[in-house]
ZAMARGU-4260 file (C-alpha; in steps of 0.2 Angstrom, whole numbers, plus 5000, padded with zeros to 4 digits):
<rodrens>
0) 5795/5331/5528 | 5790/5337/5546 | 5788/5321/5556 | 5780/5322/5574 | 5787/5309/5585
5) 5776/5304/5600 | 5788/5296/5613 | 5775/5291/5625 | 5774/5280/5641 | 5760/5267/5639
10) 5753/5255/5651 | 5751/5237/5646 | 5733/5233/5643 | 5726/5250/5647 | 5718/5252/5630
15) 5708/5267/5635 | 5722/5276/5643 | 5734/5273/5629 | 5722/5278/5616 | 5719/5295/5625
20) 5738/5297/5626 | 5740/5294/5608 | 5727/5307/5603 | 5733/5320/5615 | 5751/5318/5607
25) 5744/5318/5590 | 5734/5334/5593 | 5749/5342/5601 | 5761/5337/5586 | 5748/5343/5573
30) 5747/5359/5581 | 5766/5360/5581 | 5766/5358/5562 | 5768/5339/5560 | 5764/5332/5542
35) 5764/5314/5549 | 5764/5307/5566 | 5773/5292/5572 | 5770/5282/5588 | 5779/5268/5597
40) 5777/5249/5593 | 5760/5242/5600 | 5756/5259/5607 | 5737/5254/5609 | 5740/5238/5618
45) 5756/5242/5627 | 5772/5232/5626 | 5775/5218/5630 | 5757/5212/5631 | 5763/5194/5633
50) 5749/5181/5637 | 5736/5195/5638 | 5735/5191/5619 | 5727/5174/5623 | 5713/5182/5633
55) 5697/5180/5623 | 5693/5198/5620 | 5710/5207/5622 | 5715/5208/5603 | 5697/5212/5598
60) 5696/5226/5611 | 5713/5233/5605 | 5707/5233/5587 | 5691/5242/5593 | 5702/5255/5602
65) 5712/5257/5587 | 5697/5261/5576 | 5691/5274/5589 | 5708/5282/5588 | 5707/5282/5569
70) 5690/5290/5569 | 5699/5306/5577 | 5713/5307/5565 | 5712/5321/5552 | 5721/5325/5536
75) 5738/5323/5545 | 5741/5304/5545 | 5746/5295/5561 | 5755/5278/5561 | 5749/5268/5576
80) 5756/5252/5583 | 5743/5239/5588 | 5739/5220/5588 | 5730/5214/5572 | 5721/5197/5572
85) 5728/5186/5558 | 5714/5184/5546 | 5721/5167/5539 | 5718/5150/5547 | 5737/5147/5545
90) 5751/5153/5556 | 5751/5162/5573 | 5735/5170/5578 | 5741/5188/5578 | 5752/5201/5569
95) 5762/5214/5577 | 5756/5228/5566 | 5755/5247/5562 | 5740/5256/5556 | 5741/5271/5544
100) 5726/5281/5549 | 5720/5296/5539 | 5704/5306/5538 | 5695/5296/5551 | 5699/5278/5545
105) 5713/5265/5544 | 5720/5267/5526 | 5735/5254/5527 | 5741/5241/5539 | 5759/5236/5539
110) 5766/5220/5549 | 5782/5216/5557 | 5794/5205/5548 | 5807/5200/5561 | 5800/5193/5577
115) 5814/5193/5591 | 5814/5177/5601 | 5829/5179/5613 | 5833/5187/5629 | 5817/5195/5636
120) 5808/5193/5619 | 5796/5179/5615 | 5786/5186/5600 | 5787/5170/5590 | 5775/5163/5603
125) 5761/5176/5598 | 5764/5183/5581 | 5765/5178/5563 | 5779/5186/5553 | 5775/5197/5538
130) 5780/5191/5521 | 5787/5207/5515 | 5792/5224/5521 | 5779/5238/5522 | 5779/5251/5509
135) 5767/5266/5508 | 5766/5279/5494 | 5760/5296/5501 | 5761/5313/5492 | 5773/5306/5480
140) 5785/5299/5493 | 5789/5281/5495 | 5789/5278/5513 | 5796/5261/5521 | 5788/5256/5537
145) 5797/5245/5549 | 5794/5239/5567 | 5808/5238/5580 | 5817/5222/5576 | 5815/5225/5557
150) 5830/5236/5558 | 5841/5225/5570 | 5846/5212/5558 | 5864/5217/5559 | 5881/5208/5563
155) 5884/5221/5577 | 5869/5214/5587 | 5877/5201/5599 | 5860/5193/5603 | 5853/5194/5586
160) 5843/5180/5578 | 5850/5175/5562 | 5836/5180/5550 | 5834/5175/5532 | 5824/5191/5528
165) 5833/5208/5528 | 5819/5222/5528 | 5832/5236/5527 | 5840/5228/5512 | 5823/5226/5504
170) 5819/5244/5507 | 5836/5249/5500 | 5833/5239/5484 | 5816/5246/5482 | 5822/5264/5483
175) 5813/5274/5497 | 5812/5292/5501 | 5810/5289/5520 | 5810/5275/5533 | 5799/5275/5548
180) 5802/5263/5563 | 5790/5261/5577 | 5799/5253/5592 | 5798/5246/5609 | 5816/5243/5612
185) 5820/5240/5631 | 5836/5248/5638 | 5852/5241/5645 | 5868/5249/5649 | 5878/5252/5633
190) 5864/5250/5621 | 5861/5268/5617 | 5877/5270/5607 | 5875/5253/5598 | 5857/5258/5593
195) 5863/5275/5586 | 5876/5266/5576 | 5864/5253/5569 | 5851/5266/5564 | 5864/5277/5556
200) 5870/5262/5545 | 5852/5258/5540 | 5849/5276/5535 | 5865/5275/5524 | 5860/5259/5516
205) 5843/5266/5511 | 5851/5283/5506 | 5836/5292/5515 | 5832/5299/5532 | 5826/5286/5545
210) 5814/5291/5559 | 5814/5280/5575 | 5801/5282/5588 | 5804/5272/5604 | 5793/5269/5619
215) 5798/5276/5636 | 5793/5269/5653 | 5794/5254/5664 | 5784/5239/5662 | 5787/5225/5674
220) 5806/5222/5674 | 5809/5231/5657 | 5814/5249/5656 | 5811/5258/5639 | 5822/5273/5638
225) 5815/5283/5623 | 5830/5291/5615 | 5820/5292/5599 | 5830/5299/5585 | 5830/5305/5567
230) 5845/5300/5556 | 5850/5309/5540 | 5853/5300/5524 | 5872/5300/5527 | 5869/5291/5544
235) 5872/5306/5555 | 5861/5312/5569 | 5848/5325/5564 | 5838/5325/5581 | 5840/5315/5597
240) 5826/5315/5610 | 5826/5314/5629 | 5830/5298/5638 | 5819/5291/5652 | 5805/5304/5649
245) 5791/5307/5638 | 5794/5320/5623 | 5783/5324/5608 | 5792/5335/5595 | 5792/5338/5577
250) 5808/5336/5567 | 5810/5342/5549 | 5819/5328/5540 | 5825/5340/5527 | 5832/5352/5540
255) 5848/5355/5548 | 5854/5344/5563 | 5848/5351/5580 | 5855/5350/5597 | 5849/5334/5605
260) 5837/5336/5620 | 5844/5338/5637 | 5850/5321/5644 | 5852/5313/5627 | 5871/5312/5628
265) 5873/5310/5647 | 5886/5297/5654 | 5882/5279/5657 | 5880/5281/5676 | 5867/5295/5673
270) 5858/5284/5662 | 5858/5269/5675 | 5852/5281/5689 | 5838/5288/5678 | 5833/5271/5672
275) 5831/5264/5689 | 5821/5279/5695 | 5809/5277/5680 | 5808/5258/5682 | 5804/5259/5700
280) 5792/5274/5698 | 5782/5265/5684 | 5782/5248/5692 | 5775/5255/5708 | 5763/5268/5701
285) 5756/5257/5687 | 5753/5244/5700 | 5744/5256/5712 | 5757/5259/5725 | 5761/5277/5730
290) 5773/5274/5744 | 5789/5264/5747 | 5797/5255/5762 | 5815/5250/5764 | 5824/5241/5778
295) 5840/5252/5781 | 5855/5242/5787 | 5867/5256/5786 | 5875/5247/5771 | 5878/5253/5753
300) 5864/5243/5745 | 5850/5249/5756 | 5856/5267/5755 | 5856/5267/5736 | 5839/5259/5735
305) 5832/5272/5748 | 5840/5286/5738 | 5832/5280/5722 | 5815/5278/5731 | 5816/5296/5737
310) 5818/5301/5719 | 5804/5290/5712 | 5791/5293/5725 | 5796/5309/5733 | 5804/5308/5751
315) 5788/5311/5759 | 5781/5295/5753 | 5796/5284/5758 | 5798/5275/5775 | 5815/5269/5781
320) 5816/5257/5795 | 5831/5252/5805 | 5830/5234/5812 | 5845/5232/5823 | 5850/5216/5832
325) 5860/5213/5847 | 5876/5212/5836 | 5872/5227/5824 | 5886/5240/5825 | 5883/5257/5831
330) 5890/5265/5815 | 5877/5255/5805 | 5863/5262/5815 | 5870/5280/5814 | 5873/5278/5795
335) 5855/5273/5793 | 5849/5288/5803 | 5860/5300/5794 | 5855/5293/5777 | 5836/5296/5781
340) 5840/5314/5787 | 5850/5317/5771 | 5835/5311/5760 | 5821/5318/5771 | 5812/5302/5773
345) 5802/5295/5788 | 5814/5285/5799 | 5809/5272/5812 | 5818/5259/5822 | 5811/5242/5826
350) 5824/5231/5836 | 5823/5213/5832 | 5833/5206/5847 | 5818/5200/5856 | 5811/5191/5841
355) 5827/5182/5838 | 5828/5177/5856 | 5810/5170/5855 | 5814/5161/5839 | 5830/5154/5847
360) 5820/5148/5862 | 5806/5140/5851 | 5820/5130/5842 | 5830/5126/5857 | 5825/5108/5858
365) 5825/5103/5840 | 5842/5112/5837 | 5850/5104/5853 | 5867/5096/5850 | 5870/5106/5833
370) 5883/5119/5830 | 5878/5137/5828 | 5878/5142/5809 | 5868/5149/5795 | 5851/5144/5801
375) 5853/5154/5817 | 5860/5169/5807 | 5846/5168/5795 | 5833/5170/5809 | 5839/5188/5810
380) 5836/5191/5792 | 5819/5183/5793 | 5814/5193/5808 | 5817/5208/5799 | 5807/5202/5784
385) 5793/5198/5796 | 5792/5216/5803 | 5795/5224/5786 | 5781/5214/5778 | 5769/5219/5793
390) 5773/5237/5790 | 5770/5235/5771 | 5753/5227/5774 | 5748/5240/5787 | 5752/5255/5777
395) 5751/5249/5759 | 5769/5253/5755 | 5779/5243/5742 | 5793/5234/5751 | 5809/5236/5741
400) 5822/5222/5742 | 5840/5228/5742 | 5851/5214/5736 | 5863/5218/5721 | 5867/5206/5707
405) 5883/5200/5714 | 5874/5194/5730 | 5859/5187/5721 | 5871/5178/5709 | 5880/5168/5723
410) 5865/5166/5735 | 5872/5178/5747 | 5854/5182/5753 | 5841/5175/5763 | 5824/5168/5757
415) 5809/5175/5766 | 5822/5187/5774 | 5831/5201/5765 | 5823/5194/5749 | 5806/5198/5755
420) 5797/5212/5745 | 5788/5217/5729 | 5803/5223/5718 | 5821/5220/5718 | 5827/5237/5713
425) 5846/5234/5711 | 5846/5215/5708 | 5854/5218/5691 | 5867/5230/5697 | 5884/5222/5702
430) 5891/5227/5718 | 5905/5238/5712 | 5892/5248/5701 | 5882/5250/5717 | 5897/5260/5724
435) 5899/5269/5708 | 5881/5274/5708 | 5882/5280/5726 | 5897/5291/5721 | 5886/5298/5707
440) 5872/5302/5719 | 5884/5312/5730 | 5891/5322/5715 | 5882/5338/5721 | 5884/5335/5740
445) 5882/5320/5752 | 5866/5309/5750 | 5874/5292/5754 | 5884/5294/5770 | 5903/5294/5766
450) 5906/5281/5780 | 5893/5270/5771 | 5904/5270/5755 | 5921/5269/5764 | 5917/5254/5776
455) 5920/5236/5772 | 5903/5228/5767 | 5895/5216/5779 | 5879/5207/5782 | 5881/5209/5801
460) 5873/5192/5805 | 5888/5188/5816 | 5901/5198/5826 | 5914/5206/5815 | 5907/5198/5799
465) 5914/5204/5782 | 5908/5199/5765 | 5925/5194/5760 | 5925/5181/5774 | 5915/5170/5761
470) 5917/5179/5745 | 5932/5185/5734 | 5934/5204/5733 | 5920/5211/5724 | 5930/5218/5709
475) 5935/5200/5706 | 5918/5192/5709 | 5909/5204/5698 | 5921/5201/5683 | 5919/5182/5685
480) 5900/5184/5686 | 5900/5195/5671 | 5909/5181/5661 | 5899/5167/5667 | 5882/5174/5668
485) 5881/5187/5654 | 5894/5180/5642 | 5890/5162/5645 | 5908/5157/5648 | 5912/5140/5656
490) 5925/5138/5670 | 5940/5133/5660 | 5938/5149/5649 | 5936/5160/5664 | 5952/5152/5672
495) 5961/5154/5656 | 5957/5173/5657 | 5968/5174/5672 | 5957/5170/5687 | 5961/5158/5701
500) 5954/5141/5697 | 5948/5137/5715 | 5939/5154/5716 | 5931/5152/5699 | 5925/5134/5702
505) 5918/5139/5719 | 5909/5154/5712 | 5902/5144/5697 | 5895/5131/5709 | 5887/5144/5720
510) 5878/5152/5705 | 5872/5135/5699 | 5866/5130/5717 | 5856/5146/5720 | 5845/5146/5705
515) 5831/5140/5716 | 5832/5156/5726 | 5832/5167/5711 | 5816/5159/5705 | 5807/5164/5721
520) 5814/5182/5721 | 5805/5198/5718 | 5805/5204/5700 | 5821/5215/5697 | 5824/5230/5685
525) 5834/5225/5670 | 5849/5236/5666 | 5862/5224/5659 | 5862/5214/5643 | 5857/5198/5653
530) 5848/5199/5670 | 5841/5186/5682 | 5824/5187/5675 | 5813/5182/5660 | 5828/5183/5649
535) 5838/5170/5658 | 5830/5153/5658 | 5842/5141/5667 | 5833/5125/5674 | 5833/5124/5693
540) 5836/5105/5692 | 5851/5102/5681 | 5868/5093/5682 | 5878/5101/5668 | 5896/5105/5675
545) 5902/5121/5668
</rodrens>
C-alpha cells in the first residue's frame, strides 16, 4: 500500500492554521500517489495542548475544525489526530483520538489506549484511555491504528509506565496487515536509535509493516524531531524521514527499502545542533519574535548561543552586546567582537562600570562594615541584565539566556542578572557538551573563536576568577550531575561509583539548595532524558537528605 506521511510542524491552538497545513499536505500526497494519508498525533489541536483543553470552547472548536477538514477529504482516506469529547458521563472528559476521514466525512474514530504520565507527559490529567486497540478494515486490509504511546509498552523504555494493556500484543493476536501510528514523540539525545529498535520489534511482533508519522517542530520547551519511518514486517527500515524539518512523502509498504532522507542518520552532535536551532526558531517565531538579543561575554556559552541564534533567526536579526566591567579582560572583549564578526551579527558595547559604581554608592551605608562578596559580584550581573532587558524592550528582540545545565544545576548563575531573558537555549546542555557543540560548529571553519574554546571558563565577576575556584572540573561535575539529576542516584551510590565524597556531597547540596532559582528561570529547550523543566518536579521546600 502506498502511504503518504505528513510530517508537519503544527502550532498548539492554531486550529485554522493546522487545518490548512493538514489539507495542503493531504493534497500534495494524494497528487504523489498516496492511497492513504497519515498525520501526527493531535494534528488539529497541536501537541501538547495541556490546559487549553479546559477552556470552554477549545475542544468543540477543535472538533469543528476536524469536520471542516474532513469535508475536503476525497476518496483517498486521511487519518487525522484530534481531541474528541468523551460522550460518557464517566471518566476523563476527553479522548486523544484519530479520525478516519473519507469522502467528505468522518467514517471511524480510534482512541489512544496508553496515556503517558511521566517526565513531560501528563495525559492522564486530560484523557480517558480507550478500552481496546483500534482496528479498521479497508479494501480487504485489516489495519491496526495506534497513537504514540500505544507502541511504547516495552521493557527497553526506561521511563515507561507499567501498563496492563499491550496494544501491540492485541494487534498481533488479532492478525493485521498493517499498523499505523500517529505520534507526537518529543526528542532527546539518544532517543532516535531506541525508537527505531522499538518500532522494528513492534512490526516483527505483528508480522506486518508499521508506519510511524511523527510531529516535527518546537512547542515551548519540547522539540519534536520528525524522523518518521516505515518498518518492514521483519523489523528492518523501509524508509526514514528527515530530522528537525517538515517532509511529506509517499512510501510503498510493499516496495524495496529506500535510502533514508538526508540527515536521518547524522551523528548525535548534529542532531543536538539542529534540535536547538529548531527549538529556538519555533519558540521565537510561534511567539511572535523575529529578532534575538544576546549578551556576549567572550565565553563559550554566550558564543554558542549566539551562533545558534544566527542560524535560527538569520544573522541580520541578531544583536550581540558586550557589557564589560572594570575587571573584564581584554581577551574577553576581543573574543566577543571576533565572534560577532564571524557570525555577521550586529555588535554593540555597553560598559557597566558606571552603573556598578553608582549601585555601590547607593549601598555604601547599608553595606558598611561587611566584607566584599557575592552580593557585590552579582551587582555586575544584574547591571548587565538591566541593560539587556532595556534593549530587548526597546527593539522587541527576544533576550536569550546563556547558562548551561552544569551551571544551572548548582546555582552558578544570578537571579535577575544572567538569568534574565525569555528563553534558556542551552540550559539542558552540560558544560562539556557546550564545548563539543562549539567544535562541531567549527567543523568547516572558525565560527566560535578558538581562544574562546581554549581558555579556562570564568564568570569574570572578580579579578583572576576561574570556575574551578568554586566548582570541580567540569568533566567530573557533569558526570556527578548526570547520575544525581538524570538517573536519580543518591550520594552514597555516586560515591560508590568512584567520586570523591566531599565533592559529591557538596554538589548534591548545591543542586538541592538552588531549586528556587530554577523555578524562576526562563523556560529551557529539552535535549536530555530529564531536563530542569516540566518533567522534573522537585519541591523547593524539602528536607530529604540524598
